[in-house]
C-alpha positions in Angstrom: 136.5 206.9 95.8 136.2 207.5 99.5 136.8 210.7 101.5 139.9 210.2 103.6 138.7 212.9 106.0 135.5 211.0 106.6 137.5 207.8 107.4 139.7 209.8 109.9 136.7 211.3 111.7 134.3 208.3 111.6 136.3 205.1 111.2 133.7 203.0 112.9 130.9 204.0 110.5 133.2 203.4 107.5 134.1 199.9 108.7 130.5 199.1 109.5 129.6 200.0 105.9 132.3 197.8 104.5 131.1 195.0 106.8 127.6 195.3 105.2 129.4 194.7 101.9 131.0 191.6 103.3 134.5 193.1 103.7 136.8 193.2 106.7 137.6 196.6 108.5 140.0 198.8 106.6 140.1 202.1 108.5 143.0 201.3 110.8 145.4 200.5 108.0 144.2 203.5 105.9 144.6 205.9 108.9 148.0 204.6 109.7 149.3 205.1 106.2 147.6 208.6 106.1 149.3 209.5 109.4 152.7 208.5 107.9 152.1 210.6 104.8 151.0 213.6 106.8 154.0 213.3 109.1 156.3 213.3 106.0 154.5 216.3 104.6 154.8 218.2 107.8 158.5 217.4 108.0 158.9 218.6 104.4 157.3 221.9 105.1 159.4 222.5 108.2 162.6 221.4 106.5 161.9 223.6 103.5 161.5 226.6 105.8 164.8 225.8 107.5 166.5 225.4 104.2 165.2 228.7 103.0 166.5 230.4 106.2 169.9 228.7 105.9 170.2 229.8 102.3 169.6 233.4 103.4 172.3 233.0 106.0 174.8 231.7 103.4 174.2 234.9 101.4 174.8 237.1 104.4 177.9 235.2 105.5 179.4 235.5 102.0 178.7 239.2 101.8 180.6 239.7 105.0 183.5 237.5 103.7 182.9 234.7 106.2 183.2 230.9 105.8 179.8 229.4 104.7 181.0 225.8 104.2 179.2 224.5 107.3 176.0 226.2 106.3 176.3 224.9 102.7 176.7 221.4 104.0 173.6 221.8 106.1 171.6 222.9 103.0 173.0 220.0 100.9 172.0 217.6 103.7 168.5 219.1 103.9 168.1 218.9 100.1 168.9 215.1 100.2 166.4 214.7 103.1 163.7 216.6 101.2 164.2 214.4 98.2 163.7 211.3 100.3 160.6 212.9 102.0 159.1 213.7 98.5 159.6 210.1 97.5 157.9 208.9 100.7 155.0 211.3 100.1 154.5 210.0 96.6 154.7 206.4 97.8 152.2 206.8 100.5 149.9 208.8 98.1 150.0 206.0 95.6 149.3 203.3 98.1 146.4 205.3 99.6 145.0 205.8 96.1 145.3 202.1 95.4 143.5 201.1 98.6 140.7 203.8 98.4 140.1 203.1 94.7 139.7 199.4 95.3 137.0 199.6 97.9 133.3 199.7 96.9 130.8 202.5 97.7 129.2 202.5 101.1 125.5 201.3 100.9 122.7 203.6 101.7 121.0 203.1 105.1 117.8 201.8 103.6 119.5 199.2 101.4 118.6 195.6 102.7 121.5 193.6 104.0 122.2 190.3 102.3 124.8 188.1 100.6 123.5 187.6 97.1 120.6 187.9 94.7 118.5 185.6 96.9 118.3 188.4 99.5 117.0 191.1 97.1 113.6 192.5 98.0 110.7 192.8 95.5 109.0 196.2 95.5 106.2 196.0 92.9 105.0 194.2 89.8 103.4 195.5 86.6 101.4 193.5 84.1 100.4 189.8 84.0 102.5 187.1 82.2 100.7 186.0 79.1 99.0 182.6 79.1 100.9 180.6 76.5 100.8 176.9 75.7 104.4 175.5 75.5 106.1 178.9 75.1 109.4 178.8 73.1 112.6 180.7 73.8 113.6 183.7 71.6 116.3 181.8 69.7 113.9 179.0 68.7 111.4 181.6 67.3 114.1 183.7 65.6 115.9 180.9 64.0 112.6 179.3 62.7 111.7 182.6 61.1 115.1 182.8 59.5 115.7 186.2 61.1 118.3 185.2 63.8 121.6 183.5 62.9 124.1 182.4 65.6 126.1 180.0 63.4 127.3 182.7 60.9 127.9 185.1 63.8 130.2 182.5 65.5 132.0 182.1 62.2 132.6 185.8 62.0 133.4 186.6 65.7 133.1 183.5 67.9 130.7 182.7 70.7 128.2 185.2 72.2 127.5 187.1 69.0 124.3 187.3 67.0 123.2 188.3 63.5 119.7 189.7 63.2 118.0 190.0 59.8 115.0 191.7 58.2 112.2 192.5 60.5 114.0 191.6 63.7 116.9 193.8 62.8 114.4 196.6 62.2 112.7 195.9 65.5 116.0 196.2 67.3 116.4 199.6 65.7 112.8 200.5 66.3 113.1 199.8 70.0 116.1 202.1 70.3 114.3 204.9 68.5 111.2 204.4 70.6 113.2 204.6 73.9 115.2 207.7 72.8 112.0 209.5 71.7 110.3 208.7 75.0 113.2 209.8 77.2 114.0 213.0 75.2 110.5 214.2 74.4 108.6 213.2 77.6 111.3 213.0 80.3 113.6 215.8 79.3 116.8 213.9 78.7 119.3 215.4 76.2 120.4 212.9 73.6 124.2 212.5 73.2 126.3 210.6 70.6 129.4 209.8 72.6 132.8 208.2 71.7 132.9 204.4 72.0 136.6 204.3 72.9 137.8 206.1 76.1 141.0 206.6 78.0 142.1 204.9 81.3 141.2 207.9 83.4 137.6 207.9 82.0 137.1 204.2 83.0 138.7 205.0 86.4 136.2 207.9 86.9 133.2 205.6 86.9 134.9 202.8 88.9 135.5 200.4 86.0 139.3 200.6 86.5 141.4 199.2 88.0 139.1 196.5 89.5 137.2 195.4 86.4 139.8 195.4 83.6 139.2 191.7 82.9 135.5 192.5 82.0 136.4 194.9 79.3 138.0 195.0 75.8 141.1 197.1 75.1 142.3 198.7 71.9 145.6 200.5 71.2 145.3 203.9 69.5 147.4 204.4 66.4 149.2 207.7 66.3 150.5 209.9 63.5 154.2 210.8 63.0 153.5 214.3 64.2 151.7 213.1 67.3 154.5 210.7 68.1 157.1 213.4 67.7 155.3 215.9 69.9 154.7 213.3 72.5 158.3 212.2 72.5 159.4 215.8 72.9 157.0 216.2 75.8 159.1 213.6 77.7 162.4 215.4 76.9 164.2 217.0 80.0 165.0 220.7 80.1 168.7 220.1 79.4 167.9 218.1 76.2 165.5 220.8 75.0 168.1 223.5 75.7 170.8 221.6 73.9 168.4 221.1 70.9 167.6 224.9 70.9 171.3 225.8 70.9 172.1 223.3 68.2 174.3 221.2 70.6 172.1 218.2 70.3 170.5 216.6 67.2 166.7 216.2 67.1 167.2 212.4 66.7 169.3 212.2 69.9 166.7 214.1 71.9 163.8 212.0 70.6 165.7 208.7 71.4 166.4 209.9 74.9 162.8 211.1 75.4 161.2 208.0 74.0 163.1 205.9 76.6 161.0 207.7 79.2 157.7 207.7 77.3 154.9 205.1 77.5 155.0 202.5 74.8 151.4 203.1 73.7 148.2 204.7 74.6 145.5 202.2 75.6 141.8 202.9 74.8 138.9 200.9 76.1 135.7 199.9 74.3 132.9 201.2 76.6 130.9 198.6 78.6 128.0 201.0 78.7 127.2 204.6 77.7 127.3 205.4 81.5 131.1 205.7 81.0 131.3 208.6 78.6 128.1 210.3 79.8 129.0 210.4 83.4 132.5 211.7 82.5 131.0 214.7 80.7 131.5 216.6 84.0 134.9 215.1 84.7 137.1 217.8 86.3 134.4 220.5 86.0 132.7 222.8 88.5 129.1 222.9 87.4 126.7 225.7 88.2 124.4 224.3 91.0 121.4 226.1 89.4 121.8 224.0 86.2 121.4 220.7 88.0 120.0 218.1 87.5 121.7 217.5 84.2 120.0 214.6 82.4 121.5 212.9 79.3 120.8 209.8 77.3 122.5 207.8 74.6 122.0 204.7 72.5 125.3 202.9 72.0 126.7 199.4 71.5 128.2 198.0 74.7 131.2 195.7 74.8 131.8 193.2 77.6 134.2 190.3 77.8 131.7 188.4 80.1 134.7 187.2 82.2 133.6 184.6 84.7 130.3 183.8 82.9 131.4 180.5 81.3 128.3 178.2 81.0 125.8 181.0 81.8 123.2 181.8 79.1 125.3 180.2 76.4 122.3 179.8 74.0 120.6 182.8 72.4 121.4 186.5 72.9 120.8 187.0 76.6 124.5 187.4 77.4 126.5 188.9 74.5 129.9 190.4 74.0 128.3 193.2 72.0 124.8 194.5 72.5 122.8 197.8 72.3 121.5 199.8 75.2 119.8 203.1 75.8 121.5 204.6 78.9 120.2 207.3 81.3 122.6 209.4 83.3 121.8 212.2 85.8 124.2 214.6 87.5 122.6 216.2 90.6 123.2 218.1 93.8 123.4 215.9 96.9 120.0 216.8 98.0 118.4 216.0 94.6 119.8 212.5 94.1 117.3 210.4 96.1 114.3 211.8 94.3 116.2 211.6 91.0 116.8 207.9 91.6 113.0 207.3 91.9 112.3 209.4 88.8 114.9 207.6 86.7 113.6 204.2 87.7 110.1 205.3 86.8 111.4 206.4 83.3 112.8 202.9 82.7 109.6 201.3 83.9 107.6 203.4 81.5 109.4 201.8 78.6 108.1 198.4 79.6 104.6 199.7 80.5 104.3 201.3 77.0 105.4 198.0 75.4 102.9 196.2 77.6 105.6 193.8 78.9 105.2 192.3 82.4 107.9 193.2 84.9 108.8 193.5 88.5 111.1 196.0 90.3 113.4 194.9 93.1 115.9 196.7 95.4 119.3 195.0 95.5 120.8 193.9 98.8 124.2 194.9 100.0 125.8 191.7 98.7 124.4 192.1 95.1 125.0 195.8 94.4 127.5 197.1 91.9 130.9 198.4 93.0 130.1 202.1 92.5 126.4 202.0 93.7 125.1 203.1 97.1 121.5 201.9 96.1 120.3 200.0 93.1 116.8 199.1 91.7 116.7 196.3 89.2 113.8 195.9 86.8 113.2 192.3 85.7 111.1 191.5 82.7 109.1 188.3 82.3 110.6 185.8 79.9 108.0 183.1 79.0 110.5 180.9 77.3 112.5 180.6 80.6 109.4 180.9 82.8 111.2 183.5 84.9 112.0 187.2 85.4 115.3 188.4 84.0 117.1 191.7 84.6 116.5 194.3 81.8 117.4 197.5 83.6 119.6 198.5 86.6 119.2 202.0 88.0 121.8 203.1 90.5 122.4 206.1 92.8 126.2 206.4 93.2 126.2 209.4 95.5 129.5 211.3 95.4 131.6 208.1 94.9 132.2 208.6 91.1 132.4 212.4 91.5 135.4 212.1 93.8 137.1 209.9 91.3 136.4 212.4 88.5 136.8 215.5 90.7 133.4 216.7 89.5 131.9 219.4 91.7 129.1 222.1 91.7 128.8 225.5 93.1 126.0 228.0 93.6 126.3 231.4 91.9 128.1 233.8 94.2 129.3 231.1 96.5 133.0 230.3 96.9 132.5 226.8 98.4 132.1 223.8 96.1 130.7 220.3 96.8 130.9 217.1 94.9 128.0 216.3 92.6 126.0 213.1 92.8 125.9 210.8 89.8 123.1 208.3 88.8 122.9 205.9 85.9 120.3 203.5 84.6 119.4 201.3 81.6 116.6 202.9 79.8 116.7 200.1 78.7 118.8 197.2 77.4 117.6 196.9 73.7 118.7 193.3 73.1 117.0 191.9 76.2 113.9 194.0 75.4 113.8 192.5 71.9 114.0 189.0 73.5 111.1 190.0 75.8 109.0 191.2 72.9 109.7 188.0 70.9 108.8 185.7 73.8 105.8 187.6 75.2 104.2 188.4 71.8 104.9 184.9 70.2 101.9 183.3 68.5 101.1 179.6 68.1 102.0 179.7 64.4 105.5 181.0 65.1 104.8 184.6 64.2 105.4 187.6 66.5 102.9 190.4 67.0 104.5 193.8 67.0 103.6 195.9 70.1 101.3 198.8 69.3 103.8 201.3 70.6 106.4 200.1 68.1 104.3 200.0 65.0 104.9 203.5 63.8 108.7 202.8 64.0 108.1 199.6 62.0 106.4 201.2 59.0 103.0 200.1 60.3 103.9 196.4 60.5 101.6 194.5 62.8 103.1 191.0 62.7 106.4 189.4 61.9 105.8 186.0 60.3 
């Protein structure tokens, strides 16, 4: 979310930032609507003061036995005008919210300009791709070993699902355990086991809603009779509740009336990444500044509809509707976030270094960054079967963009002033893609797979899958 005060004070800078994102100027329309809303609010305040004064005069006139009809008509007219002004204020607020929540974060000054992935800049490389004669892709190796089944997975769930068996299923679990141990024991992250289903406002907080609803899976929550009754009564108006209390209205009548105003269901969303619940741990809170940075991690399944990816990576398990990932999230003060971004990226890189997998780190250009990010580093691992680097981790500094959507702030002890926190997230790393990278980089001529040394203690000492 963007700061309306910043847009009022520095519209040229705001529009220049949007231009770097490939968007047209927006500040003039936003400021015009904001001006209308503020004018309505000012008139409301002035009119309310006049109404209060007129009400006092009515009382004085009545006490003196005078005619207060004219004053009462003025009060009634002002009441009608106030109601219209309140509706205008709500309308402008909703429209401003829709506009501001639909615009992406402003890119940091040091992010390279560009249109797409071809304009990203490589920063560094680690490791050398293995010299392999006719390297095979992961699905060829997995299927030949009888440890990867796409046909049965499709029968169960459709396309873009995979069944792993035996040693490959264990390696997937081992990779997650290895990553969590590394991040918690060496890098100071606190492990979290979060919910996998979240509410609308939680998805909104990290920027997933409303823009990316098509990329997600929705589920409707089933409610108990008691929950339904309590919820229905929460939508009853005061007159209905008073009638129920006095016995003038039956409970059934009140519930029927209240339900006509209640939502038909409560939608919950399957998380696209653990970033969603982890970042929202500070939703609506004021955190002690001295306790930051807050670093948390989680291994969860991730669910994505892969809207718009028809024809992309249809074979194998590179692009799935369900996959596992270890996520890193940091909540920091504004002055800490830049250094924290470098640290988080290094944590993700360490996973690949320990597994001795070749990779490169790139900085994304303005045209390839995610919606909520102000700067993103992507880590791409070498895939011998495709003879190319593929993204395996994305580490983003979101600044205060998500914090404004969540109203997440911090405050120093003894200080009355608060400021929005900065939020960062990164894959630490994608387990499925890491499994693919291990299979392809450690493949042997006989079709077996050498287990990386760092994983062997998590695999019961197993050195080779064959």
